[in-house]
C-alpha positions as CSV (number, residue, x, y, z in Angstrom):
1,M,54.9,32.6,10.9
2,T,58.4,31.3,10.3
3,D,61.7,31.3,12.1
4,A,62.8,34.1,9.7
5,A,59.9,36.3,10.2
6,G,61.2,38.0,13.3
7,D,59.2,39.4,16.3
8,T,55.5,38.7,16.9
9,G,54.5,42.1,15.5
10,M,56.3,41.6,12.3
11,E,54.9,38.0,12.0
12,A,51.4,39.5,12.1
13,Q,52.3,41.9,9.3
14,V,53.7,39.1,7.2
15,L,50.4,37.2,7.7
16,R,48.5,40.3,6.7
17,L,50.5,40.5,3.5
18,G,49.7,36.9,2.7
19,D,46.0,37.7,3.2
20,L,46.2,40.6,0.8
21,I,47.8,38.5,-1.8
22,A,45.1,35.8,-1.3
23,A,42.5,38.5,-1.8
24,R,44.3,39.5,-5.1
25,Q,45.2,43.0,-3.7
26,Y,48.7,42.6,-5.2
27,A,49.6,46.3,-5.6
28,L,48.7,47.1,-2.0
29,A,50.6,44.0,-0.8
30,A,53.7,45.1,-2.7
31,S,53.4,48.7,-1.4
32,E,53.0,47.6,2.3
33,A,55.8,45.1,2.0
34,A,58.1,47.9,0.7
35,A,57.1,50.1,3.6
36,L,57.8,47.4,6.2
37,L,61.2,46.7,4.6
38,G,62.2,50.2,5.7
39,V,62.0,48.8,9.2
40,Q,63.5,45.4,8.5
41,P,65.4,45.6,5.2
42,Q,66.7,42.0,5.3
43,N,63.5,40.3,6.5
44,R,63.3,37.2,4.3
45,D,59.5,36.9,4.1
46,L,59.0,40.6,3.4
47,L,61.5,40.5,0.5
48,Y,59.9,37.4,-0.9
49,L,56.3,38.6,-0.6
50,R,57.0,41.9,-2.2
51,A,58.5,40.2,-5.3
52,H,55.7,37.6,-5.3
53,A,53.1,40.4,-5.3
54,L,54.8,42.4,-8.0
55,R,54.9,39.3,-10.3
56,L,51.2,38.6,-9.6
57,D,50.5,42.2,-10.4
58,G,51.9,41.7,-13.9
59,D,55.4,43.2,-13.5
60,P,57.9,40.3,-13.7
61,D,60.8,42.7,-14.4
62,A,60.2,44.6,-11.2
63,A,59.7,41.3,-9.3
64,L,63.1,40.1,-10.6
65,A,64.8,43.3,-9.4
66,A,63.1,42.9,-6.0
67,L,64.5,39.4,-5.7
68,D,68.1,40.7,-5.9
69,P,68.3,41.8,-2.3
70,L,66.7,38.5,-1.2
71,A,69.4,36.6,-3.1
72,A,72.1,38.7,-1.4
73,S,70.8,38.1,2.2
74,H,69.2,34.6,1.9
75,P,70.9,32.8,-1.0
76,R,69.7,29.4,0.1
77,F,66.0,30.2,0.2
78,S,64.3,27.9,-2.3
79,R,61.3,30.0,-3.0
80,L,63.6,32.8,-4.1
81,Y,64.6,30.6,-7.1
82,Q,61.0,29.4,-7.6
83,E,59.8,33.0,-7.8
84,R,62.7,33.8,-10.2
85,G,61.7,30.8,-12.4
86,L,58.0,32.0,-12.5
87,C,59.1,35.5,-13.4
88,H,61.1,34.0,-16.3
89,V,58.1,32.0,-17.4
90,A,56.1,35.3,-17.4
91,R,58.8,36.8,-19.6
92,R,58.8,33.7,-21.9
93,D,62.4,32.8,-21.2
94,A,62.2,29.0,-20.9
95,T,65.9,28.5,-20.5
96,A,66.3,30.9,-17.6
97,A,63.1,29.6,-16.0
98,I,64.3,26.0,-16.1
99,E,67.7,27.0,-14.6
100,S,66.0,28.8,-11.7
101,L,63.4,26.2,-11.0
102,L,66.0,23.4,-11.0
103,R,67.9,25.4,-8.4
104,A,64.8,25.7,-6.3
105,V,64.0,22.0,-6.3
106,N,67.6,21.1,-5.6
107,L,67.4,23.2,-2.4
108,N,63.9,22.0,-1.6
109,P,62.4,19.0,-3.3
110,A,58.9,19.7,-1.8
111,L,57.9,22.4,-4.2
112,P,54.9,21.1,-6.3
113,V,54.6,24.4,-8.2
114,S,58.3,24.2,-9.4
115,W,58.0,20.5,-10.4
116,S,54.8,21.1,-12.3
117,M,56.2,24.1,-14.1
118,L,59.4,22.1,-15.0
119,E,57.2,19.3,-16.4
120,G,55.4,21.7,-18.7
121,L,58.6,23.5,-19.8
122,Y,60.4,20.3,-20.6
123,R,57.4,19.1,-22.6
124,L,57.4,22.4,-24.6
125,Q,61.1,21.8,-25.4
126,G,60.5,18.2,-26.4
127,D,62.6,16.8,-23.5
128,D,60.4,13.8,-22.6
129,H,62.9,12.2,-20.3
130,N,63.2,15.2,-17.9
131,A,59.5,15.9,-18.3
132,R,58.8,12.4,-17.1
133,L,61.1,12.8,-14.1
134,A,59.5,16.0,-13.1
135,A,56.0,14.4,-13.4
136,E,57.2,11.6,-11.1
137,H,58.1,14.2,-8.5
138,V,54.7,15.8,-8.9
139,A,53.0,12.4,-8.4
140,T,55.2,11.7,-5.3
141,L,54.2,14.9,-3.7
142,K,50.5,14.4,-4.5
143,R,50.7,11.0,-2.7
144,L,51.9,12.7,0.5
145,P,49.6,14.4,2.9
146,P,49.6,18.2,2.3
147,A,50.7,18.8,5.9
148,V,53.8,16.7,5.3
149,V,54.6,18.4,2.0
150,T,54.2,21.8,3.7
151,A,56.4,20.8,6.7
152,T,59.1,19.3,4.3
153,A,59.2,22.6,2.4
154,Q,59.5,24.6,5.7
155,F,62.3,22.3,6.9
156,A,64.2,22.7,3.6
157,D,64.1,26.5,3.9
158,G,65.3,26.4,7.5
159,D,61.9,27.2,9.2
160,L,62.4,24.6,11.8
161,A,59.9,25.8,14.4
162,A,57.2,26.0,11.7
163,A,58.1,22.6,10.3
164,E,58.1,20.9,13.7
165,S,54.8,22.5,14.6
166,T,53.2,21.4,11.4
167,V,54.5,17.8,11.5
168,R,53.7,17.3,15.2
169,A,50.2,18.4,14.7
170,F,49.8,16.0,11.8
171,L,51.2,13.1,13.8
172,V,48.9,13.8,16.8
173,E,45.9,13.6,14.4
174,Q,47.1,10.8,12.1
175,G,49.3,8.6,14.3
176,H,52.2,6.7,12.8
177,H,53.3,8.0,9.4
178,V,56.8,7.0,8.4
179,E,57.5,10.1,6.2
180,A,56.3,12.4,8.9
181,M,58.3,10.6,11.6
182,R,61.4,10.7,9.4
183,L,60.9,14.4,8.9
184,L,60.5,15.0,12.6
185,A,63.7,13.0,13.2
186,R,65.5,15.2,10.6
187,I,64.3,18.3,12.4
188,G,65.7,16.8,15.6
189,M,69.1,16.2,13.9
190,R,69.2,19.8,12.7
191,R,68.5,20.9,16.2
192,D,71.1,18.5,17.7
193,A,68.4,16.5,19.6
194,L,70.2,13.4,18.4
195,Q,68.8,10.9,21.0
196,D,65.2,11.8,20.1
197,A,66.0,11.6,16.4
198,Q,67.6,8.2,16.9
199,L,64.5,6.8,18.6
200,L,62.3,8.2,15.8
201,L,64.4,6.7,13.0
202,E,64.6,3.3,14.7
203,A,60.8,3.3,14.9
204,V,60.6,4.3,11.2
205,L,62.9,1.4,10.2
206,Q,60.9,-1.0,12.3
207,L,57.8,0.0,10.4
208,A,59.6,0.2,7.0
209,P,62.9,-1.7,7.0
210,D,63.4,-1.2,3.3
211,Y,63.0,2.6,3.5
212,G,66.5,3.5,2.1
213,A,66.2,7.3,2.7
214,A,65.4,6.7,6.4
215,R,68.2,4.3,6.8
216,Y,70.5,6.8,5.1
217,D,69.4,9.4,7.7
218,Y,69.9,6.8,10.5
219,A,73.5,6.1,9.3
220,Q,74.2,9.9,9.2
221,L,72.9,10.3,12.7
222,L,75.1,7.5,14.0
223,I,78.1,9.2,12.4
224,D,77.0,12.5,14.1
225,R,77.0,10.6,17.4
226,H,80.4,9.2,16.6
227,L,79.0,5.6,16.5
228,H,80.9,4.9,13.3
229,V,81.0,1.1,13.6
230,Q,77.2,1.0,13.9
231,A,77.0,3.5,11.0
232,L,79.0,1.1,8.9
233,E,76.5,-1.7,9.5
234,Q,73.8,0.6,8.1
235,T,75.7,1.8,5.1
236,Q,76.6,-1.8,4.3
237,R,72.9,-2.7,4.3
238,L,72.2,0.2,2.0
239,L,75.0,-0.9,-0.4
240,A,73.7,-4.5,-0.4
241,A,70.5,-3.2,-1.9
242,E,72.0,-0.5,-4.2
243,P,75.8,-1.1,-4.6
244,H,76.2,1.7,-7.2
245,N,74.2,4.4,-5.4
246,R,76.6,7.4,-5.2
247,A,75.0,8.9,-2.1
248,W,75.1,5.5,-0.2
249,R,78.8,5.1,-1.2
250,T,79.7,8.6,-0.2
251,L,78.2,8.1,3.2
252,H,79.9,4.7,3.6
253,A,83.2,6.4,2.9
254,L,82.4,9.0,5.6
255,A,81.7,6.2,8.0
256,C,84.9,4.5,7.1
257,V,86.8,7.7,7.9
258,G,85.1,7.9,11.3
259,A,86.0,4.2,12.0
260,G,89.6,4.8,11.1
261,R,89.4,2.8,7.8
262,H,91.1,5.6,5.8
263,A,92.6,3.5,3.0
264,E,89.1,2.1,2.2
265,A,87.6,5.5,2.3
266,L,90.3,6.8,0.0
267,S,89.6,4.1,-2.5
268,I,85.9,4.9,-2.5
269,Y,86.5,8.6,-3.0
270,R,88.8,8.0,-5.9
271,E,86.1,5.8,-7.5
272,L,83.5,8.5,-7.0
273,L,85.5,11.4,-8.4
274,P,84.8,10.8,-12.1
275,G,81.4,12.0,-12.9
276,S,80.9,13.7,-9.6
277,H,78.7,16.8,-9.5
278,E,80.8,18.2,-6.7
279,P,84.4,17.2,-7.7
280,A,86.0,19.8,-5.4
281,Q,84.3,18.3,-2.4
282,I,85.4,14.8,-3.4
283,Q,89.0,16.0,-4.0
284,L,88.9,17.6,-0.5
285,S,87.8,14.3,1.0
286,I,90.6,12.5,-0.8
287,A,93.1,15.0,0.5
288,H,91.9,14.6,4.1
289,S,92.4,10.9,3.9
290,L,95.8,11.2,2.4
291,K,96.8,13.7,5.1
292,T,95.5,11.3,7.8
293,L,97.5,8.4,6.3
294,G,100.6,10.5,6.4
295,D,101.1,11.1,2.6
296,G,101.5,14.9,2.9
297,S,102.8,15.5,-0.6
298,A,99.8,13.7,-2.2
299,A,97.5,15.5,0.1
300,V,98.8,18.9,-1.0
301,Q,98.3,17.9,-4.6
302,A,94.7,16.9,-3.9
303,Y,94.0,20.1,-1.9
304,R,95.4,22.2,-4.7
305,A,93.2,20.3,-7.2
306,A,90.2,21.2,-5.1
307,T,91.1,24.9,-5.2
308,A,91.7,24.7,-9.0
309,T,88.2,23.2,-9.4
310,R,86.6,25.9,-7.3
311,A,88.6,29.0,-6.7
312,D,86.5,30.2,-3.7
313,F,86.5,26.8,-1.9
314,G,87.5,28.1,1.5
315,D,87.7,24.7,3.1
316,A,90.3,23.5,0.7
317,W,92.4,26.7,1.1
318,W,92.1,26.5,4.9
319,S,93.1,22.8,4.8
320,L,96.3,23.7,3.0
321,A,97.0,26.3,5.6
322,N,96.1,23.9,8.4
323,L,98.9,21.5,7.4
324,K,101.0,24.1,9.2
325,T,103.9,23.3,6.9
326,Y,102.5,24.5,3.6
327,R,103.6,27.9,2.2
328,F,101.4,29.7,-0.3
329,D,103.0,31.4,-3.3
330,D,102.1,34.9,-4.5
331,A,99.6,33.7,-7.1
332,E,97.8,31.6,-4.5
333,L,97.8,34.5,-2.0
334,G,96.2,36.7,-4.6
335,R,93.6,34.2,-5.5
336,M,92.6,33.8,-1.9
337,Q,92.4,37.5,-1.3
338,S,90.3,38.0,-4.4
339,A,87.9,35.2,-3.4
340,E,87.6,36.5,0.2
341,A,86.7,40.0,-1.1
342,A,84.3,38.9,-3.7
343,P,80.7,39.8,-2.8
344,D,79.2,36.5,-4.0
345,T,81.5,34.4,-1.8
346,T,79.4,32.5,0.8
347,E,80.0,33.3,4.5
348,V,81.2,29.7,5.1
349,D,83.8,30.0,2.4
350,R,84.8,33.5,3.5
351,L,85.5,32.6,7.1
352,H,87.6,29.6,5.9
353,L,89.5,32.0,3.6
354,D,90.0,34.4,6.5
355,F,91.7,31.8,8.6
356,A,93.8,30.6,5.6
357,L,94.9,34.1,4.8
358,G,95.8,34.7,8.5
359,K,98.1,31.7,8.3
360,A,99.5,32.6,4.9
361,L,100.4,36.1,6.0
362,E,101.8,34.9,9.3
363,D,104.2,32.8,7.4
364,R,105.3,35.9,5.5
365,H,105.8,37.8,8.8
366,D,103.0,40.3,7.9
367,Y,101.5,40.1,11.4
368,A,99.2,43.1,11.2
369,A,97.5,41.9,8.1
370,S,97.5,38.3,9.4
371,F,95.8,39.4,12.6
372,E,93.2,41.3,10.7
373,Y,92.2,38.2,8.8
374,Y,92.2,36.1,11.9
375,R,90.0,38.7,13.6
376,R,87.5,38.7,10.7
377,G,87.3,34.9,10.6
378,N,86.7,34.6,14.3
379,A,84.1,37.3,14.2
380,L,82.2,35.5,11.5
381,R,82.4,32.2,13.4
382,R,81.4,33.7,16.7
383,A,78.4,35.5,15.2
384,A,77.1,32.2,14.0
385,S,77.7,30.4,17.3
386,S,75.3,29.8,20.1
387,Y,78.1,29.2,22.6
388,R,77.3,30.4,26.2
389,P,80.3,30.4,28.5
390,E,78.1,30.5,31.6
391,L,77.0,27.0,31.0
392,M,80.5,25.7,31.1
393,E,81.1,27.7,34.3
394,L,77.9,26.2,35.8
395,N,79.1,22.7,35.0
396,T,82.4,23.4,36.7
397,R,80.6,24.6,39.9
398,L,78.4,21.6,39.9
399,Q,81.4,19.2,39.4
400,Q,83.0,20.9,42.4
401,E,79.8,20.5,44.5
402,I,79.0,16.9,43.5
403,C,82.3,15.2,42.8
404,G,83.9,15.5,46.2
405,A,85.9,13.1,48.3
406,A,82.8,11.7,49.9
407,L,81.4,10.6,46.5
408,F,84.6,8.9,45.6
409,A,85.0,7.2,49.0
410,R,81.4,5.9,48.9
411,N,82.2,4.3,45.5
412,S,85.6,3.0,46.3
413,G,86.0,-0.4,44.5
414,A,83.4,0.5,41.9
415,G,84.1,0.7,38.2
416,A,85.8,-1.6,35.7
417,P,89.3,-2.6,37.0
418,A,91.1,-2.6,33.6
419,R,94.2,-0.5,33.2
420,D,93.9,-0.3,29.4
421,P,92.9,3.3,28.8
422,I,95.3,6.3,28.9
423,F,93.3,9.5,28.8
424,I,94.9,12.7,27.6
425,V,92.9,15.8,28.6
426,G,93.3,19.5,28.5
427,L,92.6,22.3,26.0
428,P,93.0,22.0,22.3
429,R,96.4,23.2,21.0
430,S,98.0,22.4,24.3
431,G,100.5,19.7,23.0
432,S,98.1,16.8,23.6
433,T,98.7,15.4,20.0
434,L,102.5,15.4,20.7
435,L,101.9,13.4,24.0
436,E,99.7,11.0,22.1
437,Q,102.3,10.5,19.4
438,I,105.0,9.9,21.9
439,L,102.9,7.3,23.8
440,A,101.6,5.7,20.6
441,S,105.2,5.1,19.6
442,H,105.5,2.6,22.5
443,P,105.1,-1.0,21.4
444,Q,102.5,-1.6,24.1
445,V,100.3,1.4,23.3
446,E,97.6,1.8,20.7
447,G,97.0,5.3,19.3
448,T,93.3,5.8,18.5
449,Q,91.8,9.3,18.2
450,E,89.6,11.7,20.0
451,L,87.0,9.2,21.2
452,A,83.5,10.5,21.9
453,D,82.6,7.7,24.4
454,V,83.0,9.5,27.7
455,P,81.1,12.7,26.4
456,R,78.4,10.4,25.1
457,L,78.0,8.7,28.6
458,A,77.8,12.1,30.1
459,L,75.1,13.1,27.6
460,E,73.1,10.0,28.4
461,L,73.3,10.7,32.1
462,Q,72.1,14.2,31.3
463,G,68.8,12.8,30.0
464,R,66.6,13.8,27.1
465,D,64.9,16.8,28.6
466,F,68.0,19.0,29.2
467,D,67.5,22.1,31.3
468,P,70.7,24.3,31.0
469,A,69.9,26.1,34.2
470,Q,69.4,22.8,36.2
471,P,71.3,20.1,34.4
472,R,70.9,16.5,35.6
473,Y,74.6,15.7,35.1
474,P,76.8,15.7,37.2
475,A,74.2,15.7,40.1
476,V,73.0,12.3,38.9
477,L,76.4,10.8,39.8
478,A,75.4,11.0,43.5
479,E,72.3,8.9,42.9
480,L,74.0,6.0,41.2
481,A,75.1,2.8,42.8
482,P,78.6,1.3,42.5
483,Q,77.4,-1.4,40.1
484,D,76.2,1.4,37.8
485,F,79.7,2.7,37.5
486,T,81.1,-0.7,36.9
487,R,78.5,-1.3,34.1
488,M,79.5,2.0,32.5
489,G,83.2,1.2,32.7
490,D,82.6,-2.2,31.1
491,R,80.5,-0.6,28.3
492,Y,83.3,2.0,27.6
493,L,85.8,-0.8,27.2
494,E,83.5,-2.7,24.9
495,D,82.5,0.3,22.8
496,T,86.1,1.3,22.3
497,R,87.3,-2.2,21.3
498,A,86.6,-1.4,17.7
499,W,89.6,1.1,17.7
500,R,92.1,-1.4,19.1
501,R,94.4,-3.8,17.2
502,G,95.6,-6.0,20.0
503,K,97.9,-3.9,22.1
504,P,97.4,-4.0,25.9
505,R,97.0,-0.2,26.3
506,F,95.3,2.5,24.3
507,I,94.9,6.3,24.2
508,D,91.7,8.3,24.4
509,K,92.7,11.9,23.5
510,M,89.5,13.8,23.8
511,P,90.7,17.1,25.3
512,N,87.4,18.2,26.8
513,N,87.3,15.1,29.0
514,F,88.9,17.3,31.7
515,R,85.3,18.1,32.5
516,H,84.6,14.5,33.2
517,V,87.7,13.4,35.3
518,G,85.3,12.5,38.1
519,L,83.2,10.3,35.9
520,I,86.3,8.6,34.4
521,H,87.6,7.9,37.9
522,L,84.3,6.3,38.9
523,I,84.0,4.1,35.9
524,L,87.7,3.3,35.3
525,P,89.5,3.8,38.6
526,N,92.8,2.3,37.2
527,A,92.9,4.2,34.0
528,V,95.8,6.8,33.5
529,I,94.8,10.4,33.2
530,I,97.3,13.0,31.8
531,D,96.7,16.7,31.7
532,A,98.4,18.3,28.8
533,R,98.9,22.0,29.7
534,R,100.4,24.9,27.8
535,E,101.3,28.5,28.7
536,P,98.0,30.4,28.6
537,M,98.9,33.1,26.1
538,A,100.4,30.6,23.6
539,C,97.6,28.1,24.1
540,C,94.8,30.7,23.8
541,F,96.1,32.5,20.8
542,S,96.9,29.2,19.1
543,N,93.2,28.3,19.5
544,F,92.2,31.8,18.3
545,K,94.1,31.1,15.1
546,Q,92.6,27.6,14.6
547,L,89.3,27.0,12.7
548,F,87.9,23.7,14.1
549,A,85.8,21.5,11.9
550,Q,83.3,21.1,14.7
551,G,83.0,21.9,18.4
552,Q,85.4,24.0,20.4
553,E,83.0,27.0,20.1
554,F,84.8,28.8,22.9
555,T,87.8,29.5,20.7
556,Y,86.4,32.3,18.6
557,S,86.7,35.3,20.9
558,F,89.4,36.4,23.4
559,T,86.8,36.8,26.2
560,D,85.4,33.3,25.7
561,I,88.7,31.5,25.4
562,A,90.2,33.3,28.4
563,R,87.1,32.4,30.5
564,Y,87.3,28.8,29.3
565,Y,91.1,28.6,30.2
566,R,90.4,30.0,33.7
567,T,87.6,27.6,34.2
568,Y,89.8,24.7,33.1
569,L,92.4,25.7,35.7
570,E,89.8,25.9,38.4
571,L,88.4,22.5,37.6
572,M,91.7,20.8,37.3
573,R,92.7,22.2,40.7
574,H,89.5,20.7,42.1
575,W,90.5,17.2,40.7
576,D,94.0,17.6,42.3
577,T,92.4,18.3,45.6
578,V,89.8,15.5,45.8
579,L,91.8,13.0,43.8
580,P,95.4,13.7,44.8
581,G,98.0,12.2,42.5
582,R,95.3,10.9,40.1
583,V,96.2,13.2,37.2
584,L,99.7,13.6,35.8
585,R,100.3,17.2,34.7
586,V,102.6,17.6,31.7
587,H,103.6,21.1,30.6
588,H,104.2,21.4,26.9
589,E,107.2,23.7,27.4
590,D,108.9,21.1,29.6
591,V,108.5,18.4,26.9
592,V,110.1,20.7,24.4
593,D,113.0,21.6,26.8
594,D,113.6,18.1,28.1
595,L,112.2,15.5,25.8
596,E,113.8,12.4,27.3
597,G,113.1,13.4,30.9
598,S,109.5,14.1,30.0
599,V,109.2,10.8,28.2
600,R,110.6,8.8,31.1
601,R,108.2,10.6,33.4
602,L,105.2,9.9,31.2
603,L,106.1,6.2,30.7
604,G,106.8,5.8,34.4
605,H,103.4,7.2,35.3
606,C,101.7,4.8,32.8
607,G,103.6,1.8,34.3
608,L,105.3,1.3,31.0
609,P,109.0,0.4,30.4
610,F,111.2,2.9,28.7
611,A,111.2,2.6,24.8
612,A,113.6,4.5,22.7
613,A,111.0,4.7,19.9
614,C,109.1,7.3,22.0
615,L,112.0,9.7,21.5
616,E,111.8,9.1,17.8
617,F,108.0,9.7,17.8
618,H,108.1,11.6,14.4
619,R,109.1,8.3,12.7
620,T,106.0,6.5,13.9
621,G,103.6,5.8,11.0
622,R,100.0,6.1,12.1
623,S,96.8,8.0,11.3
624,V,96.6,11.4,13.0
625,R,93.4,13.4,12.6
626,T,94.1,16.6,14.6
627,A,95.4,20.0,13.4
628,S,98.9,19.0,14.6
629,S,99.1,15.9,12.4
630,E,102.0,17.3,10.3
631,Q,103.8,18.9,13.2
632,V,104.1,15.6,15.1
633,R,105.7,14.0,12.1
634,Q,108.7,16.2,12.5
635,P,111.4,16.3,15.3
636,I,110.6,18.4,18.3
637,N,111.4,22.1,18.0
638,R,110.9,25.3,19.9
639,E,109.4,27.2,17.0
640,G,105.8,27.2,18.3
641,L,106.5,28.3,21.9
642,E,106.9,32.0,21.2
643,Q,104.9,32.5,18.0
644,W,102.2,34.4,19.9
645,R,104.6,37.2,20.8
646,H,104.6,38.4,17.2
647,Y,101.0,39.5,17.8
648,Q,101.5,41.2,21.2
649,P,100.3,44.6,19.9
650,W,96.8,43.2,19.5
651,L,96.7,40.8,22.5
652,A,96.2,43.1,25.4
653,P,92.5,42.1,25.7
654,L,93.4,38.5,25.9
655,R,96.1,39.1,28.5
656,E,93.7,41.2,30.6
657,A,91.0,38.6,30.4
658,L,93.4,35.8,31.5
659,G,94.4,37.7,34.6
660,D,96.2,35.7,37.2
661,A,95.9,32.6,35.0
662,L,99.1,33.9,33.4
663,T,101.0,32.8,36.6
664,R,98.9,30.2,38.4
665,Y,98.8,27.9,35.4
666,R,102.0,26.4,36.9
667,D,100.5,25.8,40.3
C-alpha cells in the first residue's frame, strides 16, 4: 500500500478498507478501521480511512473528531487537511473549509479534489481571482497523466516506495515524459540517490531546457552535492528568465552562501524579507550570513528577531545558543521552556529547543537540568537517524586491508605533484577550526571551509549501485592505474580553485577526511595532512552537546560516538604505520598550553615561515562557518578543556564505551 501502512498483513487490511469504501459500505469500513486501530493506534492510513468513511456515512462531526489523532501523529499528511475541508463543506462552513483545503494543497499540490472544491467555494464567495487560480490548477492536473498525478500526491505525502513504483511503471510503458522523469529525480533526491537524480534532471533539461521547475530542482541538487559554483550557473539562468521570482532568488542566495559569497546572499535575503510568507526563516538566513561574516552583534539581533516572529522556532533559539558566547535572560529561558513543552511544537523545533536549553542551563551551572535537555534532544535526533556504526567499522577494516604499503609503493610517483592543499582531519569539536584559523592567519594560506571534494571522489569511486555489505570503495583503489590518481588529483585542484583568492596554499578542513587519508596520499602525494585530536571525554561529550545542521549522525548517542572515536584511533594508527610521518598529529590541549610552540611546529610541517599573525589568529577577519566560529574570534583560553567534568555524574556510560581509548589516544 504505502510506506506508512506498516507490515504486509496490515497493508492487506488497509486495501480491504478501501474496497469497503468503494462498495459504499461506509459504516462497516469505519467500524473495522476502529478495531484495527486498537492494534496500530497511530497507523496513518487507518486513521485517515476511518474519518473518511465516517464523513461519507453522513457524520462529518464524528469524522472531524476522528481526524484529531491523525493530526497529532501525522501533521504533514495532506489528505488529513483535505478531509477536514470536505467535512467543513458538509457542515456548510465555507471559511473553515477553504482554510483546510488551502493547507492541503500547500502540502500537496496534486490534489484535484481539493482544487476543484476550492474553485467552487471561491465562486460562491464571489472571489473570481482565486477561483480562476484554483481552476488553473485543476486544468494543469487534468493535462497530466493520472499515474503521474497519483505518484506526485504519493510523493508529497512521503509515500516514496509507492510513488517510485507508480512513476517507474508509467515510464516503462510510456517512455520519456519530462514531468514523470522530474518526479523520479525528486524521489531520488529525497532518498539521497543524488547521482541518479542528477542524470535524470540533466536528461529532463536536455528535453525541456526552459522547464524552470526542473532547473530549480537541478540547482537544489547541485547545492546538496556541494557543487555550489555549478548551482550558481543554474540559478543565474533562472533569474535571467524571471528576475523577480522569489523562489529563484531564495535558491540563488543559498547557492551564494555555499559558494562563500555571503555579502551577496545577505543583500538578497534583506531584499526578500519584506512581504515574505516565512519572515522568521529569512531572518534566520540573514543572521547566519552575518555570523559567518563576523558581525556577531547584528547576527544576535537577527536571531532574536526570528524568535520574536515565531516563538517556537527551535532553529533560531539553537542558533543563538550555538554562538557559544550568547547568554539567555530569564524571559528567554521561560519562552524556550514553554515552547519545548507545548504539545503542538513540531519534533524538529522541539529537538532544536532541547539543545538550546541544554546550553542555556549549562551556562547557568544547572548541569542536571542541562543534561536532561541534551539527553532529550539527542534521543529525538537518534530516533530519526538511520546511522549504522557497523558500516563505518567495515570501511575501516577495508581501508586497512586495501590501503597497505604495497598499494602506495606500486603507485609511487602518481598523483598531482602540487603542494597547495593543507588537509585538517579528525573528529568534529576536536579543535580543527582553531588550527584552521591559525593557519589561515598566515599571509600565504587561504582559509576556505569544509570542502566536499574528497568525499565526492570517494562516492564516485563507490559507484551507483552501492552495496553496504560489499562496498566498491576502497577496494577499487587497488584496480586503478597511476594515471587515474593523477587525473583525480588534477580534478581536485581544479574543482577547489573556485574557493581560492590567489594565495599559494589553501586549507581543506573536512574532518571526516581521516577516512580517506589513503586516497588523499594517492592523488596529492605532496599535500599536508594534519590530524586534529582532542582528549576523548572532552571531544565526545562536546559532540553530544552539538546539534549539527547535517551529517555527523554518529554524535547522538554515547555508544555511537564512542565506537566512532575508537574506530578513528584505529584508522589513524593504520595510516601512521603504512605512511610513517605523513600525518602531523596536533593535540588540542597542547595548542592551548603552548600556543607559540604549537604554531611553530604547525608552520614548520607545512613548510611555511613563521608569521606572528598566527599567534593573533583571533584578529583575522574571515568567514567561518563551523560551530566554533565565535570561539576562534577570541584569544585562546582553557575554559573548554574541562567543561565535560561538570557532567561526570551522567557520563559513566560514555567512559565505559570508550574503554582504553581514554589512554591510547596519546599513542
